[in-house]
C-alpha positions in Angstrom: 78.6 6.0 26.3 74.9 5.1 26.7 74.3 1.5 25.7 71.8 0.9 22.9 68.4 -0.4 23.9 67.1 -3.6 22.4 64.8 -2.8 19.4 61.6 -4.0 21.2 62.4 -1.9 24.3 63.2 1.2 22.2 60.0 0.8 20.3 58.0 0.5 23.5 59.7 3.6 24.9 59.1 5.7 21.9 55.4 4.7 21.9 55.1 5.6 25.6 56.7 9.0 24.8 54.2 9.5 21.9 57.0 9.9 19.3 55.2 11.4 16.2 57.3 9.4 13.8 56.3 6.1 15.4 52.7 7.2 15.7 52.6 7.8 11.9 54.2 4.5 11.3 51.6 2.7 13.4 48.9 4.7 11.7 50.0 3.6 8.3 50.4 -0.1 9.1 46.7 -0.9 8.6 44.2 0.2 5.9 42.0 3.3 6.7 38.6 1.9 7.6 35.8 4.3 6.6 32.5 3.4 8.4 29.3 4.5 6.5 26.0 4.8 8.4 24.0 3.9 5.2 23.6 0.7 3.1 25.3 0.5 -0.3 23.8 2.9 -2.9 22.9 5.7 -0.5 24.3 9.2 -0.8 27.0 8.7 1.9 28.1 5.4 0.4 28.4 6.9 -3.1 30.5 9.8 -1.7 32.8 7.4 0.2 33.5 5.3 -2.8 34.3 8.3 -4.9 37.0 9.3 -2.4 38.4 5.9 -1.7 41.1 5.7 -4.4 42.4 9.3 -4.4 42.4 9.4 -0.6 44.3 6.1 -0.5 46.9 7.5 -2.9 47.4 10.6 -0.9 47.8 8.8 2.4 49.9 6.0 0.9 47.6 3.3 2.3 44.5 1.4 1.3 41.0 2.6 2.2 38.2 0.2 3.0 34.5 1.2 3.1 32.4 -0.6 5.7 28.6 -0.1 5.6 26.9 -0.1 9.1 23.3 1.2 8.5 20.6 1.5 11.2 19.1 3.6 13.9 19.8 6.9 12.1 23.5 6.5 12.3 23.8 5.1 15.9 24.9 1.6 14.7 27.8 3.1 12.7 28.7 5.5 15.6 28.8 2.5 18.0 31.3 0.8 15.7 33.4 3.9 15.6 33.4 4.4 19.4 34.6 0.8 19.8 37.6 1.4 17.6 41.0 2.6 18.9 42.0 6.3 18.4 44.9 5.4 16.2 44.0 7.0 12.9 43.0 3.7 11.3 39.2 4.2 11.6 37.0 7.1 10.7 33.3 7.6 10.1 31.8 9.5 7.1 28.5 10.9 8.2 25.9 13.4 7.2 24.7 16.4 9.2 21.8 14.6 10.7 23.7 12.2 12.9 25.9 15.1 14.2 23.5 18.1 14.4 20.0 16.6 14.4 20.1 13.4 16.5 20.9 15.3 19.8 17.6 17.0 19.4 15.6 13.9 18.5 16.7 11.1 20.8 15.9 11.5 24.6 18.6 8.9 25.5 21.1 9.3 22.7 24.0 7.0 23.4 26.7 9.5 22.2 27.6 13.1 22.5 28.7 14.7 19.1 30.8 17.3 20.9 32.5 14.9 23.4 32.7 11.5 21.7 34.2 12.4 18.3 37.5 13.8 17.1 36.3 16.1 14.3 38.5 15.8 11.2 37.2 17.4 8.0 34.1 18.3 5.9 33.9 17.0 2.4 30.9 18.2 0.5 27.5 19.8 0.7 24.4 18.7 -1.3 21.3 20.4 -2.7 17.9 18.7 -2.4 15.0 18.0 -4.6 11.4 16.9 -4.0 10.3 14.1 -6.3 7.0 12.3 -6.8 6.4 8.7 -8.0 5.0 8.1 -11.4 2.2 6.0 -9.9 1.0 9.0 -7.8 0.1 11.0 -10.9 1.6 14.2 -9.3 3.7 16.3 -11.7 4.0 19.6 -9.9 4.3 20.9 -6.3 0.9 22.8 -6.5 -0.7 19.4 -7.4 0.9 17.8 -4.4 -0.3 20.6 -2.1 -3.8 20.6 -3.5 -4.2 16.8 -3.0 -2.7 17.0 0.5 -5.1 19.8 1.5 -8.1 17.8 0.1 -7.1 14.6 1.9 -4.8 15.4 4.8 -2.3 12.6 5.7 -3.4 10.5 2.7 -0.2 11.2 0.7 2.9 9.4 1.9 6.6 10.5 1.7 9.6 8.4 2.3 12.9 9.3 4.1 16.2 7.8 5.1 15.0 7.6 8.7 13.2 9.6 11.4 15.1 12.9 12.0 17.2 12.5 8.8 17.6 15.5 6.5 15.2 13.8 4.1 12.6 13.6 6.8 13.0 17.0 8.4 13.3 18.8 5.0 9.9 17.5 3.9 8.3 18.3 7.2 9.6 21.9 6.8 8.1 22.2 3.3 4.8 20.7 4.5 4.7 23.2 7.3 5.2 26.1 5.0 2.6 24.8 2.6 0.1 24.2 5.4 -0.3 20.5 4.6 -0.1 17.1 6.5 1.6 14.1 4.9 2.2 10.6 6.3 5.9 9.8 6.9 7.3 6.4 5.9 10.9 6.0 7.2 13.3 3.6 5.6 16.8 2.4 6.6 18.6 4.7 4.1 17.8 6.9 1.2 18.4 4.2 -1.4 15.6 1.9 -0.1 13.3 4.9 0.2 14.0 5.9 -3.4 13.4 2.4 -4.6 10.1 2.4 -2.8 9.2 5.6 -4.6 10.1 4.3 -8.0 8.0 1.2 -7.3 5.0 3.4 -6.4 4.9 2.3 -2.8 5.2 5.9 -1.6 4.1 9.2 -3.2 6.9 11.6 -2.7 10.4 12.1 -1.3 12.7 14.9 -0.2 16.2 13.7 -1.2 19.7 14.7 -2.2 19.6 15.8 -5.8 22.8 13.9 -6.8 21.6 10.4 -6.0 18.1 11.1 -7.2 19.1 12.4 -10.6 19.5 9.0 -12.3 15.9 8.2 -11.3 14.7 11.5 -12.7 16.6 11.2 -15.9 15.2 7.6 -16.5 11.7 8.9 -15.9 11.2 6.8 -12.8 10.8 9.8 -10.5 9.1 13.1 -11.2 10.9 16.3 -10.0 8.6 18.8 -8.5 10.9 21.5 -7.0 14.5 22.1 -6.0 15.4 23.7 -2.6 18.2 26.2 -3.6 17.7 29.9 -4.0 18.4 29.5 -7.7 17.5 26.7 -10.2 20.0 23.9 -10.3 22.2 23.6 -13.4 21.4 19.9 -13.2 17.7 20.5 -13.5 17.3 23.9 -15.1 13.6 23.2 -16.0 12.6 22.5 -12.4 11.4 25.6 -10.4 12.7 26.4 -6.9 10.5 26.5 -3.8 10.7 30.3 -3.8 9.4 30.4 -7.4 6.4 28.3 -6.1 5.6 31.2 -3.7 6.7 29.4 -0.5 9.3 30.6 2.0 12.7 29.1 1.5 13.8 26.0 3.4 17.4 25.9 4.5 18.3 22.3 5.1 22.1 21.6 5.5 23.3 18.6 3.7 27.0 18.4 4.4 29.1 15.3 4.9 32.2 15.1 7.2 34.9 12.8 8.5 35.1 12.2 12.3 37.2 9.8 14.3 36.9 8.3 17.8 37.5 10.6 20.7 41.1 11.1 21.7 42.6 11.1 18.2 46.1 12.7 18.3 45.9 16.3 16.9 48.7 15.5 14.6 46.7 12.6 13.1 43.7 14.9 12.8 45.8 17.5 11.0 47.2 14.9 8.6 43.8 13.5 7.7 42.3 17.0 7.4 45.1 18.0 5.1 44.8 14.9 3.0 41.0 15.3 2.7 41.4 18.9 1.6 44.0 18.1 -1.0 41.8 15.3 -2.4 38.5 17.4 -2.4 40.3 20.4 -3.9 42.0 18.3 -6.7 40.5 19.0 -10.2 39.6 15.4 -10.8 37.7 14.9 -7.5 36.1 18.4 -7.7 34.8 17.5 -11.1 33.4 14.2 -10.0 31.7 15.8 -7.0 30.0 18.4 -9.2 29.0 15.7 -11.6 27.3 14.0 -8.6 25.7 17.4 -7.8 27.8 17.9 -4.7 29.6 21.1 -3.7 33.2 20.6 -2.4 33.8 21.9 1.2 37.1 22.8 2.7 37.4 23.8 6.3 39.4 23.0 9.4 38.2 20.4 12.0 37.2 23.3 14.3 35.3 25.1 11.6 33.1 22.1 10.7 32.5 21.4 14.4 31.4 25.0 15.0 29.1 24.9 12.0 27.5 21.6 13.3 26.9 23.3 16.7 25.1 26.3 15.1 22.9 24.2 12.9 22.1 21.8 15.7 20.7 24.8 17.7 18.7 26.1 14.6 17.2 22.7 13.7 16.5 21.9 17.3 14.0 24.7 17.5 12.0 23.3 14.6 12.2 19.7 16.0 10.9 20.9 19.4 8.1 23.0 17.9 6.9 20.0 15.8 7.3 17.6 18.7 9.4 15.2 16.6 11.1 12.5 18.7 12.7 9.1 18.3 12.2 6.7 21.1 
């Protein structure tokens, strides 16, 4: 008969052997920490807080949102990389920090294909271009006409250099043959606040978190970026209707963890995320926030990020956009 091991030694042995039951127990001992690369009120922050309660119920653990804005996501990613790969810390980020930053920063302190464990996509967002009330601009042709008459006089805000809100407006300006002056902010919420205050003239922004400003009359919608008019703004024309070539700007959000996350943990978090996103209540809330639910495997969202990084990289290099 083999003598029973003391409890502490047995636990240590199971941990060394990577016993999945113990790994799950350790994973569930602490709250799930969700790092956000934006300040409170930004699109990513709003999405995270929409998911917190249902994801916590599904996982059987509490979920804590931690805002770490700055440097186009690099501050948040640094916090993620310093965390243990135990399933207790994830980052919820947008496409720009995964697919755009590698083309923007000459000395990027992370590699999106090596330094993350990809987990799951959550949602995609449409975009809208809005103008400030103070600018007096009410249509896209007016913006284009004024920009052509006074190149670089009009300003547009963004959530940071190389963010979707920056590159999207640069793409529209290129198609329209105009030059605008870029004013980067540490997140979309501060930029939108500046627009509503009249400090900047225009902004390319996710439709969902811009809609309240539009509905209150504090921002003027000029054009949406989809191929068809948005049900949320049926009176606002699309870029194609304005006679300009379409701009394809990805706006998805995804969960990633630190490198080295156990594949079983990735699968559990992916499955929980998909169940939550596909649930009728969350799907309805996402669509009320003008977000389209996304369901895919960890490999599928990583592959998509690689494709879009190559595509947007060509535009970034052509325009000479860099972040030092």
